[in-house]
Residue, then its C-alpha position, 0 to 999 in steps of 0.5 A: x507498497x501493496x503486497x499480495x498474500x504471498x508477499x509479492x509486491x504488486x504495486x509500488x509508488x512514492x508519495x510526498x506526505x506532509x505532517x497532518x492528514x494525507x490521502x493517496x490513491x492506488x492506481x488500477x486497484x480496481x483491477x486487482x483480483x479479489x483477495x487479501x492484501x497488505x498495504x505498507x507505508x515506509x519513510x525515506x529511511x525505508x522504515x515501515x511506519x504504517x501497515x494495514x491488512x485489506x480484503x478485496x471482495 
């Protein structure tokens, strides 16, 4: 999920990851306005396993 600075979900997608290195692409992210975002990855139990703060310039 991708959240804007107000906490609103602006993108959500489900991916199937495997053990090891995984990559994913956020569709239409080039159309997101400049700003601060939080990207959160959750497991099937909806537990957050990774989050990152992103600044689009």
